[in-house]
SETISE-909061 format. One line per field, with one value per residue (C-alpha): residue number from 0; residue in three letters; x, y, z. Coordinates in nm, 3 decimals. Example, Ala and Ser with C-alpha at 12.3 -4.5 7.8 and 13.67 -1.06 7.14 Angstrom:
! residues 2
guti <- 0; 1
vomar <- ala; ser
east <- 1.230; 1.367
north <- -0.450; -0.106
up <- 0.780; 0.714
***
This chain:
! residues 342
guti <- 0; 1; 2; 3; 4; 5; 6; 7; 8; 9; 10; 11; 12; 13; 14; 15; 16; 17; 18; 19; 20; 21; 22; 23; 24; 25; 26; 27; 28; 29; 30; 31; 32; 33; 34; 35; 36; 37; 38; 39; 40; 41; 42; 43; 44; 45; 46; 47; 48; 49; 50; 51; 52; 53; 54; 55; 56; 57; 58; 59; 60; 61; 62; 63; 64; 65; 66; 67; 68; 69; 70; 71; 72; 73; 74; 75; 76; 77; 78; 79; 80; 81; 82; 83; 84; 85; 86; 87; 88; 89; 90; 91; 92; 93; 94; 95; 96; 97; 98; 99; 100; 101; 102; 103; 104; 105; 106; 107; 108; 109; 110; 111; 112; 113; 114; 115; 116; 117; 118; 119; 120; 121; 122; 123; 124; 125; 126; 127; 128; 129; 130; 131; 132; 133; 134; 135; 136; 137; 138; 139; 140; 141; 142; 143; 144; 145; 146; 147; 148; 149; 150; 151; 152; 153; 154; 155; 156; 157; 158; 159; 160; 161; 162; 163; 164; 165; 166; 167; 168; 169; 170; 171; 172; 173; 174; 175; 176; 177; 178; 179; 180; 181; 182; 183; 184; 185; 186; 187; 188; 189; 190; 191; 192; 193; 194; 195; 196; 197; 198; 199; 200; 201; 202; 203; 204; 205; 206; 207; 208; 209; 210; 211; 212; 213; 214; 215; 216; 217; 218; 219; 220; 221; 222; 223; 224; 225; 226; 227; 228; 229; 230; 231; 232; 233; 234; 235; 236; 237; 238; 239; 240; 241; 242; 243; 244; 245; 246; 247; 248; 249; 250; 251; 252; 253; 254; 255; 256; 257; 258; 259; 260; 261; 262; 263; 264; 265; 266; 267; 268; 269; 270; 271; 272; 273; 274; 275; 276; 277; 278; 279; 280; 281; 282; 283; 284; 285; 286; 287; 288; 289; 290; 291; 292; 293; 294; 295; 296; 297; 298; 299; 300; 301; 302; 303; 304; 305; 306; 307; 308; 309; 310; 311; 312; 313; 314; 315; 316; 317; 318; 319; 320; 321; 322; 323; 324; 325; 326; 327; 328; 329; 330; 331; 332; 333; 334; 335; 336; 337; 338; 339; 340; 341
vomar <- met; lys; phe; leu; ser; thr; ser; ile; val; ile; gly; thr; ile; ile; leu; ser; phe; ser; leu; glu; ala; ala; gln; trp; glu; thr; leu; pro; glu; ile; ala; pro; glu; pro; lys; asp; asn; pro; thr; ser; lys; glu; lys; val; glu; leu; gly; lys; met; leu; phe; phe; asp; pro; arg; phe; ser; ser; thr; gly; thr; val; ser; cys; phe; ser; cys; his; asn; val; met; glu; gly; gly; asp; asp; his; arg; ser; val; ser; ile; gly; val; his; gly; lys; lys; gly; gly; arg; asn; ala; pro; thr; val; trp; asn; ser; ala; phe; his; leu; ser; gln; phe; trp; asp; gly; arg; ala; ala; thr; leu; glu; glu; gln; ala; lys; gly; pro; val; val; asn; pro; val; glu; met; gly; met; asn; asp; leu; asp; gly; ala; leu; lys; arg; leu; lys; ser; ile; pro; gly; tyr; lys; val; tyr; phe; asp; asn; ile; phe; gly; glu; gly; glu; ser; ile; thr; val; asp; asn; ala; ala; lys; ala; val; ala; ala; tyr; glu; arg; thr; leu; ile; thr; pro; asn; ser; pro; tyr; asp; leu; tyr; val; lys; gly; asp; lys; lys; ala; met; asn; glu; gln; gln; val; arg; gly; met; glu; thr; phe; ala; ala; lys; gly; cys; ala; ala; cys; his; ser; gly; pro; ala; phe; asn; gly; val; thr; lys; gly; val; thr; ser; gly; val; phe; met; lys; phe; pro; thr; phe; ala; asp; asn; glu; tyr; val; lys; lys; tyr; lys; leu; ile; asp; asp; leu; gly; arg; tyr; glu; ser; thr; lys; lys; glu; ala; asp; lys; his; met; trp; arg; val; pro; thr; leu; arg; asn; val; thr; tyr; thr; ala; pro; tyr; leu; his; asn; gly; ala; val; lys; thr; leu; glu; glu; thr; val; lys; val; met; ala; lys; ser; gln; leu; asn; met; asp; leu; glu; glu; lys; glu; val; glu; asp; ile; val; ala; phe; leu; gly; ala; leu; thr; gly; lys; phe; pro; glu; gln; ile; met; pro; his; leu; pro; pro; thr; pro; gly; asp; leu; leu; glu
east <- -3.388; -3.422; -3.177; -3.156; -2.979; -2.772; -2.468; -2.202; -1.963; -1.597; -1.405; -1.513; -1.595; -1.950; -1.958; -2.287; -2.369; -2.668; -2.728; -2.825; -2.748; -2.460; -2.279; -2.230; -1.934; -1.804; -1.440; -1.277; -1.138; -0.811; -0.618; -0.494; -0.126; 0.113; 0.235; 0.597; 0.532; 0.300; 0.208; 0.337; 0.325; 0.703; 0.724; 0.449; 0.632; 0.957; 0.770; 0.618; 0.964; 1.095; 0.782; 0.834; 1.215; 1.348; 1.708; 1.673; 1.642; 1.951; 1.896; 1.769; 1.449; 1.191; 1.014; 0.715; 0.514; 0.612; 0.379; 0.145; 0.025; -0.141; -0.243; -0.509; -0.597; -0.287; -0.173; -0.017; -0.293; -0.065; -0.147; 0.189; 0.427; 0.750; 1.060; 1.426; 1.566; 1.211; 1.170; 0.814; 0.679; 0.444; 0.151; -0.076; 0.017; -0.242; -0.365; -0.189; -0.509; -0.652; -0.369; -0.353; -0.670; -0.512; -0.370; -0.113; 0.048; 0.116; -0.122; 0.011; 0.021; 0.391; 0.445; 0.253; 0.282; 0.326; 0.668; 0.775; 0.623; 0.812; 1.143; 1.048; 1.034; 1.369; 1.561; 1.331; 1.540; 1.243; 1.116; 1.377; 1.669; 1.905; 2.137; 2.050; 1.907; 2.256; 2.319; 1.992; 2.084; 2.423; 2.247; 2.016; 2.305; 2.484; 2.215; 2.314; 1.982; 1.797; 1.997; 1.820; 1.479; 1.573; 1.742; 1.438; 1.204; 1.412; 1.677; 2.032; 2.298; 2.245; 1.895; 1.915; 1.834; 1.637; 1.375; 1.330; 1.297; 1.034; 0.849; 0.835; 0.701; 0.441; 0.334; 0.275; 0.081; -0.147; -0.268; -0.378; -0.735; -1.059; -1.357; -1.697; -1.786; -2.154; -2.176; -2.037; -2.276; -2.567; -2.483; -2.449; -2.807; -2.806; -3.044; -2.995; -2.621; -2.671; -2.910; -3.168; -2.942; -2.659; -2.893; -3.015; -2.653; -2.578; -2.863; -2.754; -2.391; -2.502; -2.770; -2.543; -2.270; -2.005; -1.999; -1.880; -1.529; -1.557; -1.679; -1.567; -1.495; -1.249; -1.446; -1.136; -1.268; -1.113; -1.389; -1.394; -1.207; -0.997; -0.629; -0.445; -0.464; -0.776; -0.709; -0.935; -0.880; -0.911; -1.052; -1.269; -1.460; -1.206; -1.423; -1.533; -1.429; -1.282; -1.008; -0.840; -0.918; -0.761; -0.497; -0.631; -0.443; -0.102; 0.015; 0.012; -0.054; 0.051; 0.222; 0.499; 0.617; 0.522; 0.569; 0.281; 0.051; -0.256; -0.159; -0.183; -0.406; -0.471; -0.479; -0.528; -0.878; -0.828; -1.014; -1.302; -1.266; -1.214; -1.221; -1.343; -1.001; -0.787; -0.838; -0.717; -0.822; -0.724; -0.378; -0.249; -0.431; -0.588; -0.942; -0.985; -1.330; -1.515; -1.824; -1.624; -1.452; -1.787; -1.885; -1.551; -1.577; -1.938; -1.857; -1.518; -1.604; -1.979; -2.032; -2.299; -2.398; -2.535; -2.793; -2.672; -2.894; -2.745; -2.395; -2.485; -2.634; -2.334; -2.096; -2.305; -2.277; -1.902; -1.885; -2.040; -1.731; -1.519; -1.430; -1.278; -0.914; -0.694; -0.498; -0.150; 0.123; 0.447; 0.734; 1.054; 1.351; 1.706; 1.967; 2.155; 2.533; 2.704; 2.848; 2.537; 2.448; 2.797
north <- 0.939; 0.708; 0.714; 0.458; 0.402; 0.093; -0.048; -0.299; -0.506; -0.482; -0.726; -0.630; -0.271; -0.169; 0.108; 0.295; 0.546; 0.738; 0.726; 1.089; 1.332; 1.474; 1.143; 1.203; 1.436; 1.576; 1.583; 1.926; 2.084; 2.168; 1.913; 1.997; 2.089; 2.102; 2.438; 2.345; 2.256; 2.511; 2.436; 2.655; 2.622; 2.593; 2.330; 2.124; 2.133; 2.017; 1.744; 1.624; 1.606; 1.396; 1.178; 1.090; 1.067; 0.706; 0.813; 0.792; 0.414; 0.193; 0.083; 0.414; 0.245; 0.280; 0.598; 0.675; 0.683; 0.321; 0.197; 0.497; 0.577; 0.917; 0.897; 0.653; 0.509; 0.604; 0.243; -0.018; -0.280; -0.564; -0.782; -0.674; -0.418; -0.487; -0.289; -0.291; -0.607; -0.738; -0.794; -0.831; -0.664; -0.825; -0.587; -0.421; -0.062; 0.172; 0.457; 0.790; 0.978; 1.145; 1.011; 1.361; 1.277; 0.982; 1.044; 0.771; 0.621; 0.269; -0.023; -0.063; 0.309; 0.303; 0.655; 0.936; 1.186; 1.207; 1.360; 1.059; 0.818; 0.972; 0.860; 0.495; 0.346; 0.499; 0.277; -0.024; -0.308; -0.437; -0.102; 0.158; -0.020; 0.259; 0.157; 0.460; 0.810; 0.962; 0.770; 0.896; 1.250; 1.217; 1.098; 1.399; 1.643; 1.482; 1.611; 1.979; 2.090; 2.030; 2.284; 2.591; 2.446; 2.369; 2.709; 2.890; 2.715; 2.653; 2.928; 2.925; 2.718; 2.360; 2.351; 1.997; 1.782; 1.464; 1.652; 1.919; 1.656; 1.477; 1.804; 1.870; 1.523; 1.555; 1.897; 1.748; 1.455; 1.698; 1.819; 1.468; 1.497; 1.417; 1.618; 1.669; 1.307; 1.226; 1.138; 1.479; 1.661; 1.455; 1.535; 1.902; 1.899; 1.782; 1.487; 1.396; 1.344; 0.979; 0.735; 0.526; 0.223; 0.433; 0.589; 0.241; 0.135; 0.434; 0.336; -0.029; 0.070; 0.256; 0.014; -0.292; -0.125; -0.044; 0.315; 0.206; 0.193; 0.371; 0.710; 1.068; 1.266; 1.007; 0.704; 0.602; 0.652; 0.996; 1.221; 1.549; 1.515; 1.217; 1.308; 0.984; 0.695; 0.479; 0.106; -0.196; -0.567; -0.762; -1.016; -0.969; -1.291; -1.545; -1.857; -1.833; -1.959; -1.628; -1.620; -1.934; -1.871; -1.526; -1.587; -1.303; -1.392; -1.474; -1.113; -0.996; -0.635; -0.353; -0.606; -0.644; -0.289; -0.244; -0.602; -0.536; -0.832; -0.608; -0.499; -0.841; -0.821; -0.452; -0.240; 0.123; 0.172; 0.245; 0.511; 0.407; 0.711; 0.609; 0.245; 0.131; 0.239; 0.037; -0.333; -0.580; -0.530; -0.575; -0.555; -0.849; -0.773; -1.118; -1.022; -0.926; -0.766; -0.508; -0.729; -1.009; -0.763; -0.638; -0.999; -1.067; -0.756; -0.823; -1.177; -1.109; -0.781; -0.802; -1.181; -1.119; -1.277; -1.014; -1.079; -1.032; -0.728; -0.570; -0.632; -0.480; -0.173; -0.117; -0.151; 0.102; 0.342; 0.292; 0.392; 0.725; 0.796; 0.856; 1.224; 1.472; 1.388; 1.697; 1.704; 1.559; 1.689; 1.492; 1.703; 1.780; 1.656; 1.795; 1.619; 1.314; 1.322; 1.039; 0.880; 0.909; 0.540; 0.391
up <- -0.711; -0.411; -0.118; 0.160; 0.489; 0.550; 0.729; 0.645; 0.855; 0.752; 0.968; 1.320; 1.230; 1.149; 0.894; 0.887; 0.621; 0.495; 0.124; 0.090; -0.187; 0.019; -0.023; -0.392; -0.435; -0.762; -0.862; -0.823; -1.138; -0.962; -0.757; -0.406; -0.376; -0.077; 0.048; -0.018; -0.382; -0.546; -0.905; -1.187; -1.564; -1.584; -1.312; -1.474; -1.809; -1.648; -1.462; -1.789; -1.946; -1.658; -1.663; -2.030; -2.024; -2.021; -1.966; -1.587; -1.601; -1.595; -1.955; -2.086; -2.200; -1.919; -1.806; -1.586; -1.908; -1.982; -1.709; -1.692; -2.042; -2.014; -2.379; -2.255; -1.914; -1.716; -1.677; -1.909; -1.942; -1.836; -1.537; -1.395; -1.542; -1.729; -1.635; -1.731; -1.892; -1.932; -1.558; -1.435; -1.123; -0.875; -0.897; -1.149; -1.240; -1.085; -1.299; -1.259; -1.351; -1.039; -0.823; -0.675; -0.481; -0.299; 0.048; -0.001; -0.311; -0.441; -0.382; -0.028; 0.048; 0.137; 0.001; 0.166; -0.121; -0.496; -0.434; -0.230; -0.479; -0.770; -0.621; -0.575; -0.927; -1.027; -0.783; -0.792; -0.943; -1.140; -1.265; -1.369; -1.207; -1.103; -0.819; -0.607; -0.627; -0.640; -0.961; -1.106; -1.006; -1.174; -1.491; -1.478; -1.432; -1.726; -1.963; -1.995; -2.139; -1.813; -1.611; -1.749; -1.663; -1.303; -1.257; -1.392; -1.148; -0.836; -0.862; -0.990; -0.820; -0.706; -0.849; -0.984; -0.683; -0.626; -0.426; -0.694; -0.966; -0.759; -0.699; -1.072; -1.154; -0.877; -1.007; -1.352; -1.205; -1.022; -1.360; -1.453; -1.332; -1.512; -1.384; -1.546; -1.609; -1.677; -1.306; -1.204; -1.434; -1.301; -0.939; -1.031; -1.156; -1.517; -1.486; -1.852; -1.811; -1.708; -1.869; -1.681; -1.647; -1.507; -1.252; -1.151; -1.120; -0.900; -0.668; -0.666; -0.602; -0.291; -0.171; -0.191; 0.016; -0.247; -0.127; 0.217; 0.070; -0.263; -0.147; -0.189; -0.506; -0.642; -0.515; -0.317; 0.036; 0.077; 0.205; 0.397; 0.725; 0.614; 0.645; 0.572; 0.327; 0.331; 0.358; 0.357; 0.399; 0.075; 0.060; 0.367; 0.297; 0.172; 0.158; -0.203; -0.547; -0.658; -0.395; -0.526; -0.893; -0.893; -0.622; -0.412; -0.092; -0.238; -0.192; 0.170; 0.072; 0.305; 0.533; 0.275; 0.348; 0.716; 0.849; 1.087; 1.140; 1.129; 0.777; 0.618; 0.309; 0.367; 0.053; -0.031; -0.170; -0.543; -0.732; -0.956; -1.179; -1.544; -1.435; -1.776; -1.907; -1.665; -1.734; -1.616; -1.255; -0.890; -0.736; -0.937; -1.261; -1.252; -1.349; -1.713; -1.724; -1.521; -1.501; -1.339; -1.107; -0.976; -0.898; -0.728; -0.513; -0.416; -0.302; -0.144; 0.030; 0.090; 0.088; -0.171; -0.502; -0.737; -1.005; -1.362; -1.405; -1.095; -1.227; -1.563; -1.397; -1.170; -1.465; -1.657; -1.362; -1.342; -1.706; -1.608; -1.395; -1.705; -1.706; -1.947; -2.016; -2.055; -2.381; -2.355; -2.586; -2.593; -2.456; -2.647; -2.442; -2.420; -2.638; -2.513; -2.462; -2.650; -2.335; -2.114; -2.102; -2.097
***
């Protein structure tokens, strides 16, 4: 396999990188976990129950699973998600698969951890629509069957808390990883794991500069030594047909949460793992196919027009990033009191 050296200009920053074998990192089979939230079988099971349970939405109809279908790609395949009362959000639902390898959550990175992220959708008026976290906690305490699970994991007493619920959901999400893709096996030494077109696509992906942003085990820019979320301006080159066609600058990105001028059109670099499962694409879900997305990214980030064969090869390589999905068994939830949703 051929490796090159190249550099790419992102805004005013020159990113130089060597396309050596060390660049290609495989996905770990166990996700990292914080010291204050160690993973356990019991905590994961509780987290799965909470993830699938729609009773913590104002209408009792929307759960985490509603927008993050772990029976498939970990998203909902809508351009933007639909929450309570049929309300539509403003952004495409990112996949929950391999979210444990991000160093910030949401498209704009406004949550630093999975635990923090788990609290957001519950009180978002468009998503699950609860007035506040206290109301969600009251709803949780009103389902008697949950008490024994929380006591078993967090100790008897006031075990049912917002933080403990978030820790359980995060623990479950850290099991949603997909290692041992054809790419992983190839990098580990099995040169038959990827076909010739996928190998060409891997070389093209690197040579054209895609790896400047999409590097690391999850292809999200998180590499060894990186300790915070990785963000890039998108689009970097806005003078092209795609920007208007797909409304790429209508959303101000990270600026919407930080209000810092430097954060306008800055976005967390998304993972490319299992990307063939997560159409439609980009933050607004405006691009329907992976082939078109590769063209959009090449033009808007690299100011480059790719040949059709190059696009086909890169798409083939991206297909090799689909890993082994762990089996998901629907949880059995505690019974609902008759007055819970009144």
